[in-house]
N, CA, C, O and the ligand as a Tripos MOL2 file, in Angstrom:
@<TRIPOS>MOLECULE
protein
  245   243    62     0     0
PROTEIN
NO_CHARGES

@<TRIPOS>ATOM
      1 N           0.8340   -1.1970    0.0110 N.3       1 MET1
      2 CA          0.0240    0.0160   -0.0060 C.3       1 MET1
      3 C           0.8680    1.2590   -0.0250 C.2       1 MET1
      4 O           1.8280    1.3880    0.7350 O.2       1 MET1
      5 N           0.5300    2.1160   -0.8420 N.am      2 ILE2
      6 CA          1.3210    3.3700   -0.8470 C.3       2 ILE2
      7 C           0.5260    4.4430   -0.0840 C.2       2 ILE2
      8 O          -0.5910    4.8180   -0.4410 O.2       2 ILE2
      9 N           1.1660    4.8980    0.9670 N.am      3 ASP3
     10 CA          0.5620    5.9400    1.7990 C.3       3 ASP3
     11 C           1.0750    7.2700    1.3140 C.2       3 ASP3
     12 O           1.9590    7.8590    1.9350 O.2       3 ASP3
     13 N           0.5530    7.7370    0.2510 N.am      4 LYS4
     14 CA          1.0460    8.9740   -0.2910 C.3       4 LYS4
     15 C           0.1220   10.1250    0.1240 C.2       4 LYS4
     16 O          -1.0790   10.1470   -0.1430 O.2       4 LYS4
     17 N           0.7650   11.0580    0.7830 N.am      5 LYS5
     18 CA         -0.0020   12.2320    1.1570 C.3       5 LYS5
     19 C          -0.1410   13.1750   -0.0190 C.2       5 LYS5
     20 O           0.8310   13.4840   -0.7080 O.2       5 LYS5
     21 N          -1.3000   13.6020   -0.2260 N.am      6 GLU6
     22 CA         -1.5500   14.5140   -1.3050 C.3       6 GLU6
     23 C          -1.4550   15.9430   -0.8250 C.2       6 GLU6
     24 O          -2.1370   16.3460    0.1170 O.2       6 GLU6
     25 N          -0.6040   16.7030   -1.4820 N.am      7 PHE7
     26 CA         -0.4740   18.0950   -1.0950 C.3       7 PHE7
     27 C          -1.3620   18.8980   -1.9950 C.2       7 PHE7
     28 O          -1.4940   18.5800   -3.1770 O.2       7 PHE7
     29 N          -1.9690   19.9200   -1.4760 N.am      8 GLN8
     30 CA         -2.7970   20.7860   -2.2430 C.3       8 GLN8
     31 C          -2.3100   22.2320   -2.0930 C.2       8 GLN8
     32 O          -1.6560   22.5930   -1.1150 O.2       8 GLN8
     33 N          -2.6410   23.0150   -3.0670 N.am      9 ASP9
     34 CA         -2.2570   24.4480   -2.9420 C.3       9 ASP9
     35 C          -2.8850   25.0560   -1.7120 C.2       9 ASP9
     36 O          -4.0750   24.8870   -1.4440 O.2       9 ASP9
     37 N          -2.0620   25.7630   -0.9750 N.am     10 GLN10
     38 CA         -2.5540   26.4600    0.2310 C.3      10 GLN10
     39 C          -2.3660   27.9530    0.0180 C.2      10 GLN10
     40 O          -1.3160   28.4140   -0.4310 O.2      10 GLN10
     41 N          -3.3880   28.6750    0.3430 N.am     11 LYS11
     42 CA         -3.2310   30.1310    0.2670 C.3      11 LYS11
     43 C          -2.8380   30.7240    1.6000 C.2      11 LYS11
     44 O          -3.5040   30.5030    2.6120 O.2      11 LYS11
     45 N          -1.7900   31.4530    1.5990 N.am     12 ILE12
     46 CA         -1.3110   32.0380    2.8140 C.3      12 ILE12
     47 C          -1.2430   33.5460    2.6150 C.2      12 ILE12
     48 O          -0.8760   34.0300    1.5440 O.2      12 ILE12
     49 N          -1.5980   34.2680    3.6530 N.am     13 VAL13
     50 CA         -1.4780   35.7530    3.5850 C.3      13 VAL13
     51 C          -0.1890   36.1460    4.2170 C.2      13 VAL13
     52 O           0.0970   35.8100    5.3660 O.2      13 VAL13
     53 N           0.5760   36.8490    3.4670 N.am     14 CYS14
     54 CA          1.8760   37.3000    3.8770 C.3      14 CYS14
     55 C           1.7620   38.2800    5.0630 C.2      14 CYS14
     56 O           0.9540   39.2080    5.0320 O.2      14 CYS14
     57 N           2.5910   38.0560    6.1170 N.am     15 VAL15
     58 CA          2.4790   38.9430    7.2740 C.3      15 VAL15
     59 C           3.0990   40.3050    7.0370 C.2      15 VAL15
     60 O           2.8420   41.2580    7.7730 O.2      15 VAL15
     61 N           3.9140   40.3840    6.0080 N.am     16 ASP16
     62 CA          4.5900   41.6660    5.7490 C.3      16 ASP16
     63 C           3.7590   42.5530    4.7860 C.2      16 ASP16
     64 O           3.4520   43.6990    5.1150 O.2      16 ASP16
     65 N           3.4050   42.0310    3.6240 N.am     17 CYS17
     66 CA          2.7280   42.8880    2.6480 C.3      17 CYS17
     67 C           1.2360   42.5150    2.5600 C.2      17 CYS17
     68 O           0.4990   43.1260    1.7860 O.2      17 CYS17
     69 N           0.8070   41.5730    3.3000 N.am     18 HIS18
     70 CA         -0.6170   41.1160    3.3640 C.3      18 HIS18
     71 C          -1.1890   40.7380    2.0350 C.2      18 HIS18
     72 O          -2.3930   40.8610    1.8120 O.2      18 HIS18
     73 N          -0.3390   40.2770    1.1470 N.am     19 CYS19
     74 CA         -0.8550   39.7640   -0.1160 C.3      19 CYS19
     75 C          -1.0030   38.2240    0.0900 C.2      19 CYS19
     76 O          -0.2950   37.5990    0.8800 O.2      19 CYS19
     77 N          -1.9480   37.6790   -0.6580 N.am     20 ALA20
     78 CA         -2.1210   36.2320   -0.6150 C.3      20 ALA20
     79 C          -1.1950   35.5720   -1.6050 C.2      20 ALA20
     80 O          -1.0890   35.9980   -2.7550 O.2      20 ALA20
     81 N          -0.5370   34.5490   -1.1620 N.am     21 PHE21
     82 CA          0.3130   33.7950   -2.0710 C.3      21 PHE21
     83 C           0.0180   32.3260   -1.9340 C.2      21 PHE21
     84 O          -0.5570   31.8860   -0.9390 O.2      21 PHE21
     85 N           0.4090   31.5710   -2.9290 N.am     22 VAL22
     86 CA          0.1100   30.1240   -2.9680 C.3      22 VAL22
     87 C           1.3350   29.4030   -2.4870 C.2      22 VAL22
     88 O           2.4450   29.6010   -2.9800 O.2      22 VAL22
     89 N           1.0910   28.5280   -1.4730 N.am     23 PHE23
     90 CA          2.1040   27.6330   -0.9360 C.3      23 PHE23
     91 C           1.9090   26.3320   -1.7440 C.2      23 PHE23
     92 O           0.9670   25.5740   -1.5160 O.2      23 PHE23
     93 N           2.7950   26.1140   -2.6560 N.am     24 THR24
     94 CA          2.5580   25.0340   -3.6240 C.3      24 THR24
     95 C           2.8900   23.6350   -3.0420 C.2      24 THR24
     96 O           3.6750   23.5230   -2.1010 O.2      24 THR24
     97 N           2.3050   22.6170   -3.5950 N.am     25 PRO25
     98 CA          2.5690   21.2540   -3.1230 C.3      25 PRO25
     99 C           4.0520   20.9240   -3.0960 C.2      25 PRO25
    100 O           4.5330   20.2430   -2.1900 O.2      25 PRO25
    101 N           4.7770   21.4190   -4.1080 N.am     26 GLY26
    102 CA          6.1880   21.1760   -4.1270 C.3      26 GLY26
    103 C           6.9100   21.7830   -2.9290 C.2      26 GLY26
    104 O           7.7600   21.1510   -2.3020 O.2      26 GLY26
    105 N           6.5510   23.0130   -2.6350 N.am     27 GLU27
    106 CA          7.1300   23.7010   -1.4860 C.3      27 GLU27
    107 C           6.7130   23.0490   -0.1810 C.2      27 GLU27
    108 O           7.5040   22.9580    0.7580 O.2      27 GLU27
    109 N           5.4720   22.5960   -0.1230 N.am     28 GLN28
    110 CA          5.0070   21.9220    1.1180 C.3      28 GLN28
    111 C           5.7990   20.6950    1.3450 C.2      28 GLN28
    112 O           6.1680   20.4280    2.4880 O.2      28 GLN28
    113 N           6.0920   19.9200    0.3380 N.am     29 ALA29
    114 CA          6.8450   18.7320    0.4520 C.3      29 ALA29
    115 C           8.2830   19.0560    0.9090 C.2      29 ALA29
    116 O           8.8670   18.3480    1.7300 O.2      29 ALA29
    117 N           8.8030   20.0940    0.3790 N.am     30 TYR30
    118 CA         10.1270   20.5630    0.7590 C.3      30 TYR30
    119 C          10.1990   21.0000    2.2290 C.2      30 TYR30
    120 O          11.1040   20.6260    2.9740 O.2      30 TYR30
    121 N           9.2490   21.7710    2.5890 N.am     31 TYR31
    122 CA          9.2000   22.2720    3.9870 C.3      31 TYR31
    123 C           9.0220   21.0730    4.9410 C.2      31 TYR31
    124 O           9.6540   21.0000    5.9960 O.2      31 TYR31
    125 N           8.1610   20.1580    4.5460 N.am     32 GLN32
    126 CA          7.9140   19.0450    5.4090 C.3      32 GLN32
    127 C           9.1310   18.1350    5.5650 C.2      32 GLN32
    128 O           9.3980   17.6070    6.6440 O.2      32 GLN32
    129 N           9.8560   17.9670    4.4700 N.am     33 SER33
    130 CA         11.0340   17.1390    4.4980 C.3      33 SER33
    131 C          12.1090   17.7430    5.4090 C.2      33 SER33
    132 O          12.9200   17.0290    5.9980 O.2      33 SER33
    133 N          12.0920   19.0620    5.5060 N.am     34 ARG34
    134 CA         13.1020   19.7090    6.3540 C.3      34 ARG34
    135 C          12.5240   20.0880    7.6980 C.2      34 ARG34
    136 O          13.1630   20.8060    8.4670 O.2      34 ARG34
    137 N          11.3130   19.6120    7.9960 N.am     35 LEU35
    138 CA         10.6550   19.8550    9.2450 C.3      35 LEU35
    139 C          10.5270   21.3750    9.5590 C.2      35 LEU35
    140 O          10.7160   21.8310   10.6870 O.2      35 LEU35
    141 N          10.2070   22.0820    8.5310 N.am     36 LEU36
    142 CA         10.0220   23.5540    8.7320 C.3      36 LEU36
    143 C           8.5620   23.8130    8.8790 C.2      36 LEU36
    144 O           7.7240   23.0830    8.3490 O.2      36 LEU36
    145 N           8.2610   24.8520    9.5990 N.am     37 SER37
    146 CA          6.8760   25.2850    9.7210 C.3      37 SER37
    147 C           6.5290   26.0650    8.4350 C.2      37 SER37
    148 O           7.4120   26.4720    7.6790 O.2      37 SER37
    149 N           5.2340   26.2580    8.2150 N.am     38 HIS38
    150 CA          4.7950   26.8920    7.0150 C.3      38 HIS38
    151 C           5.3210   28.3210    6.9700 C.2      38 HIS38
    152 O           5.4230   28.9850    8.0020 O.2      38 HIS38
    153 N           5.6460   28.7800    5.7990 N.am     39 PRO39
    154 CA          6.1240   30.1820    5.6330 C.3      39 PRO39
    155 C           5.0170   31.1920    5.9560 C.2      39 PRO39
    156 O           3.8290   30.9510    5.7440 O.2      39 PRO39
    157 N           5.4750   32.3390    6.4810 N.am     40 ARG40
    158 CA          4.4920   33.3730    6.8080 C.3      40 ARG40
    159 C           4.5760   34.5350    5.8260 C.2      40 ARG40
    160 O           3.7480   35.4460    5.8260 O.2      40 ARG40
    161 N           5.6010   34.4680    4.9970 N.am     41 ARG41
    162 CA          5.7840   35.5590    4.0710 C.3      41 ARG41
    163 C           5.8020   35.0440    2.6340 C.2      41 ARG41
    164 O           6.1510   33.8980    2.3500 O.2      41 ARG41
    165 N           5.4120   35.9400    1.7610 N.am     42 CYS42
    166 CA          5.4270   35.5550    0.3330 C.3      42 CYS42
    167 C           6.9080   35.4590   -0.1160 C.2      42 CYS42
    168 O           7.8000   35.9750    0.5570 O.2      42 CYS42
    169 N           7.1420   34.8160   -1.2180 N.am     43 PRO43
    170 CA          8.5160   34.6440   -1.6990 C.3      43 PRO43
    171 C           9.2560   35.9670   -1.8790 C.2      43 PRO43
    172 O          10.4560   36.0430   -1.6180 O.2      43 PRO43
    173 N           8.5550   37.0090   -2.3230 N.am     44 ALA44
    174 CA          9.1580   38.3020   -2.5220 C.3      44 ALA44
    175 C           9.6210   38.8810   -1.2460 C.2      44 ALA44
    176 O          10.7300   39.4130   -1.1950 O.2      44 ALA44
    177 N           8.8350   38.8160   -0.1890 N.am     45 CYS45
    178 CA          9.2190   39.3770    1.1190 C.3      45 CYS45
    179 C          10.3010   38.5410    1.7610 C.2      45 CYS45
    180 O          11.1620   39.0560    2.4750 O.2      45 CYS45
    181 N          10.2520   37.2250    1.4980 N.am     46 ARG46
    182 CA         11.3040   36.3920    2.0660 C.3      46 ARG46
    183 C          12.6920   36.8090    1.4550 C.2      46 ARG46
    184 O          13.7180   36.9280    2.1240 O.2      46 ARG46
    185 N          12.5970   37.0080    0.1590 N.am     47 LYS47
    186 CA         13.8220   37.4240   -0.5300 C.3      47 LYS47
    187 C          14.3680   38.7580   -0.0110 C.2      47 LYS47
    188 O          15.5660   38.9410    0.2030 O.2      47 LYS47
    189 N          13.3970   39.6960    0.1810 N.am     48 LYS48
    190 CA         13.7760   41.0130    0.6660 C.3      48 LYS48
    191 C          14.4280   40.9010    2.0330 C.2      48 LYS48
    192 O          15.4480   41.5370    2.3000 O.2      48 LYS48
    193 N          13.8210   40.0720    2.9120 N.am     49 ARG49
    194 CA         14.3780   39.9650    4.2610 C.3      49 ARG49
    195 C          15.7660   39.3250    4.2030 C.2      49 ARG49
    196 O          16.6860   39.6980    4.9320 O.2      49 ARG49
    197 N          15.8700   38.3690    3.3240 N.am     50 ARG50
    198 CA         17.1760   37.7090    3.2460 C.3      50 ARG50
    199 C          18.2490   38.6660    2.8210 C.2      50 ARG50
    200 O          19.3980   38.5590    3.2510 O.2      50 ARG50
    201 N          17.8820   39.6040    1.9770 N.am     51 LEU51
    202 CA         18.8680   40.5550    1.5070 C.3      51 LEU51
    203 C          19.1340   41.6380    2.5170 C.2      51 LEU51
    204 O          20.2380   42.1780    2.5790 O.2      51 LEU51
    205 N          18.0910   41.9750    3.3440 N.am     52 SER52
    206 CA         18.2900   43.1140    4.2400 C.3      52 SER52
    207 C          18.7720   42.7090    5.6060 C.2      52 SER52
    208 O          19.4320   43.4990    6.2800 O.2      52 SER52
    209 N          18.4650   41.4950    6.0430 N.am     53 ILE53
    210 CA         18.8590   41.0690    7.3990 C.3      53 ILE53
    211 C          20.3250   40.6700    7.4610 C.2      53 ILE53
    212 O          20.7950   39.8680    6.6530 O.2      53 ILE53
    213 N          21.0260   41.2200    8.4020 N.am     54 VAL54
    214 CA         22.3640   40.8370    8.6270 C.3      54 VAL54
    215 C          22.3620   39.8140    9.7520 C.2      54 VAL54
    216 O          21.9360   40.1230   10.8660 O.2      54 VAL54
    217 N          22.8180   38.6350    9.4880 N.am     55 PRO55
    218 CA         22.7920   37.5820   10.4790 C.3      55 PRO55
    219 C          23.8520   37.8000   11.5670 C.2      55 PRO55
    220 O          24.9610   37.2690   11.5060 O.2      55 PRO55
    221 N          23.4590   38.6090   12.5720 N.am     56 ASP56
    222 CA         24.4280   38.9330   13.6330 C.3      56 ASP56
    223 C          24.6540   37.7580   14.5720 C.2      56 ASP56
    224 O          25.5630   37.7900   15.4020 O.2      56 ASP56
    225 N          23.8330   36.7240   14.4450 N.am     57 SER57
    226 CA         24.0050   35.5750   15.3150 C.3      57 SER57
    227 C          25.2490   34.7950   14.8990 C.2      57 SER57
    228 O          25.7340   33.9320   15.6300 O.2      57 SER57
    229 N          25.7460   35.1150   13.7220 N.am     58 GLU58
    230 CA         26.9560   34.3850   13.2440 C.3      58 GLU58
    231 C          28.2070   35.0310   13.7770 C.2      58 GLU58
    232 O          29.2790   34.4270   13.7500 O.2      58 GLU58
    233 N          28.0880   36.2410   14.2580 N.am     59 THR59
    234 CA         29.2860   36.8310   14.8470 C.3      59 THR59
    235 C          29.2750   36.5970   16.3420 C.2      59 THR59
    236 O          28.7700   37.4080   17.1190 O.2      59 THR59
    237 N          29.8320   35.4940   16.7150 N.am     60 ARG60
    238 CA         29.7080   35.0560   18.1070 C.3      60 ARG60
    239 C          30.8490   35.5280   18.9580 C.2      60 ARG60
    240 O          30.7790   35.3490   20.1740 O.2      60 ARG60
    241 N          31.8750   36.1060   18.4350 N.am     61 ARG61
    242 CA         32.9690   36.4560   19.3130 C.3      61 ARG61
    243 C          32.9010   37.8690   19.8570 C.2      61 ARG61
    244 O          33.7780   38.2810   20.6160 O.2      61 ARG61
    245 ZN          4.8380   39.6840    1.1570 Zn       62 ZN62
@<TRIPOS>BOND
     1     1     2 1
     2     2     3 1
     3     3     4 2
     4     3     5 am
     5     5     6 1
     6     6     7 1
     7     7     8 2
     8     7     9 am
     9     9    10 1
    10    10    11 1
    11    11    12 2
    12    11    13 am
    13    13    14 1
    14    14    15 1
    15    15    16 2
    16    15    17 am
    17    17    18 1
    18    18    19 1
    19    19    20 2
    20    19    21 am
    21    21    22 1
    22    22    23 1
    23    23    24 2
    24    23    25 am
    25    25    26 1
    26    26    27 1
    27    27    28 2
    28    27    29 am
    29    29    30 1
    30    30    31 1
    31    31    32 2
    32    31    33 am
    33    33    34 1
    34    34    35 1
    35    35    36 2
    36    35    37 am
    37    37    38 1
    38    38    39 1
    39    39    40 2
    40    39    41 am
    41    41    42 1
    42    42    43 1
    43    43    44 2
    44    43    45 am
    45    45    46 1
    46    46    47 1
    47    47    48 2
    48    47    49 am
    49    49    50 1
    50    50    51 1
    51    51    52 2
    52    51    53 am
    53    53    54 1
    54    54    55 1
    55    55    56 2
    56    55    57 am
    57    57    58 1
    58    58    59 1
    59    59    60 2
    60    59    61 am
    61    61    62 1
    62    62    63 1
    63    63    64 2
    64    63    65 am
    65    65    66 1
    66    66    67 1
    67    67    68 2
    68    67    69 am
    69    69    70 1
    70    70    71 1
    71    71    72 2
    72    71    73 am
    73    73    74 1
    74    74    75 1
    75    75    76 2
    76    75    77 am
    77    77    78 1
    78    78    79 1
    79    79    80 2
    80    79    81 am
    81    81    82 1
    82    82    83 1
    83    83    84 2
    84    83    85 am
    85    85    86 1
    86    86    87 1
    87    87    88 2
    88    87    89 am
    89    89    90 1
    90    90    91 1
    91    91    92 2
    92    91    93 am
    93    93    94 1
    94    94    95 1
    95    95    96 2
    96    95    97 am
    97    97    98 1
    98    98    99 1
    99    99   100 2
   100    99   101 am
   101   101   102 1
   102   102   103 1
   103   103   104 2
   104   103   105 am
   105   105   106 1
   106   106   107 1
   107   107   108 2
   108   107   109 am
   109   109   110 1
   110   110   111 1
   111   111   112 2
   112   111   113 am
   113   113   114 1
   114   114   115 1
   115   115   116 2
   116   115   117 am
   117   117   118 1
   118   118   119 1
   119   119   120 2
   120   119   121 am
   121   121   122 1
   122   122   123 1
   123   123   124 2
   124   123   125 am
   125   125   126 1
   126   126   127 1
   127   127   128 2
   128   127   129 am
   129   129   130 1
   130   130   131 1
   131   131   132 2
   132   131   133 am
   133   133   134 1
   134   134   135 1
   135   135   136 2
   136   135   137 am
   137   137   138 1
   138   138   139 1
   139   139   140 2
   140   139   141 am
   141   141   142 1
   142   142   143 1
   143   143   144 2
   144   143   145 am
   145   145   146 1
   146   146   147 1
   147   147   148 2
   148   147   149 am
   149   149   150 1
   150   150   151 1
   151   151   152 2
   152   151   153 am
   153   153   154 1
   154   154   155 1
   155   155   156 2
   156   155   157 am
   157   157   158 1
   158   158   159 1
   159   159   160 2
   160   159   161 am
   161   161   162 1
   162   162   163 1
   163   163   164 2
   164   163   165 am
   165   165   166 1
   166   166   167 1
   167   167   168 2
   168   167   169 am
   169   169   170 1
   170   170   171 1
   171   171   172 2
   172   171   173 am
   173   173   174 1
   174   174   175 1
   175   175   176 2
   176   175   177 am
   177   177   178 1
   178   178   179 1
   179   179   180 2
   180   179   181 am
   181   181   182 1
   182   182   183 1
   183   183   184 2
   184   183   185 am
   185   185   186 1
   186   186   187 1
   187   187   188 2
   188   187   189 am
   189   189   190 1
   190   190   191 1
   191   191   192 2
   192   191   193 am
   193   193   194 1
   194   194   195 1
   195   195   196 2
   196   195   197 am
   197   197   198 1
   198   198   199 1
   199   199   200 2
   200   199   201 am
   201   201   202 1
   202   202   203 1
   203   203   204 2
   204   203   205 am
   205   205   206 1
   206   206   207 1
   207   207   208 2
   208   207   209 am
   209   209   210 1
   210   210   211 1
   211   211   212 2
   212   211   213 am
   213   213   214 1
   214   214   215 1
   215   215   216 2
   216   215   217 am
   217   217   218 1
   218   218   219 1
   219   219   220 2
   220   219   221 am
   221   221   222 1
   222   222   223 1
   223   223   224 2
   224   223   225 am
   225   225   226 1
   226   226   227 1
   227   227   228 2
   228   227   229 am
   229   229   230 1
   230   230   231 1
   231   231   232 2
   232   231   233 am
   233   233   234 1
   234   234   235 1
   235   235   236 2
   236   235   237 am
   237   237   238 1
   238   238   239 1
   239   239   240 2
   240   239   241 am
   241   241   242 1
   242   242   243 1
   243   243   244 2
@<TRIPOS>SUBSTRUCTURE
     1 MET1         2 RESIDUE 1 A MET
     2 ILE2         6 RESIDUE 1 A ILE
     3 ASP3        10 RESIDUE 1 A ASP
     4 LYS4        14 RESIDUE 1 A LYS
     5 LYS5        18 RESIDUE 1 A LYS
     6 GLU6        22 RESIDUE 1 A GLU
     7 PHE7        26 RESIDUE 1 A PHE
     8 GLN8        30 RESIDUE 1 A GLN
     9 ASP9        34 RESIDUE 1 A ASP
    10 GLN10       38 RESIDUE 1 A GLN
    11 LYS11       42 RESIDUE 1 A LYS
    12 ILE12       46 RESIDUE 1 A ILE
    13 VAL13       50 RESIDUE 1 A VAL
    14 CYS14       54 RESIDUE 1 A CYS
    15 VAL15       58 RESIDUE 1 A VAL
    16 ASP16       62 RESIDUE 1 A ASP
    17 CYS17       66 RESIDUE 1 A CYS
    18 HIS18       70 RESIDUE 1 A HIS
    19 CYS19       74 RESIDUE 1 A CYS
    20 ALA20       78 RESIDUE 1 A ALA
    21 PHE21       82 RESIDUE 1 A PHE
    22 VAL22       86 RESIDUE 1 A VAL
    23 PHE23       90 RESIDUE 1 A PHE
    24 THR24       94 RESIDUE 1 A THR
    25 PRO25       98 RESIDUE 1 A PRO
    26 GLY26      102 RESIDUE 1 A GLY
    27 GLU27      106 RESIDUE 1 A GLU
    28 GLN28      110 RESIDUE 1 A GLN
    29 ALA29      114 RESIDUE 1 A ALA
    30 TYR30      118 RESIDUE 1 A TYR
    31 TYR31      122 RESIDUE 1 A TYR
    32 GLN32      126 RESIDUE 1 A GLN
    33 SER33      130 RESIDUE 1 A SER
    34 ARG34      134 RESIDUE 1 A ARG
    35 LEU35      138 RESIDUE 1 A LEU
    36 LEU36      142 RESIDUE 1 A LEU
    37 SER37      146 RESIDUE 1 A SER
    38 HIS38      150 RESIDUE 1 A HIS
    39 PRO39      154 RESIDUE 1 A PRO
    40 ARG40      158 RESIDUE 1 A ARG
    41 ARG41      162 RESIDUE 1 A ARG
    42 CYS42      166 RESIDUE 1 A CYS
    43 PRO43      170 RESIDUE 1 A PRO
    44 ALA44      174 RESIDUE 1 A ALA
    45 CYS45      178 RESIDUE 1 A CYS
    46 ARG46      182 RESIDUE 1 A ARG
    47 LYS47      186 RESIDUE 1 A LYS
    48 LYS48      190 RESIDUE 1 A LYS
    49 ARG49      194 RESIDUE 1 A ARG
    50 ARG50      198 RESIDUE 1 A ARG
    51 LEU51      202 RESIDUE 1 A LEU
    52 SER52      206 RESIDUE 1 A SER
    53 ILE53      210 RESIDUE 1 A ILE
    54 VAL54      214 RESIDUE 1 A VAL
    55 PRO55      218 RESIDUE 1 A PRO
    56 ASP56      222 RESIDUE 1 A ASP
    57 SER57      226 RESIDUE 1 A SER
    58 GLU58      230 RESIDUE 1 A GLU
    59 THR59      234 RESIDUE 1 A THR
    60 ARG60      238 RESIDUE 1 A ARG
    61 ARG61      242 RESIDUE 1 A ARG
    62 ZN62       245 GROUP 0 **** ****
């Protein structure tokens, strides 16, 4: 028996720009495989944050 979970498109409202974006089945599988919680931001805002945030937690000394 194949216990295959079917992923479906999920609509999520971005916490930053409040636009609705689609959390695709492919992304859901990726997030689940990495045990990540669902994204709260649209891809555009995630990209923006990645570019603007300086990871100061990496400077440990
Ligand atoms: Zn956004």
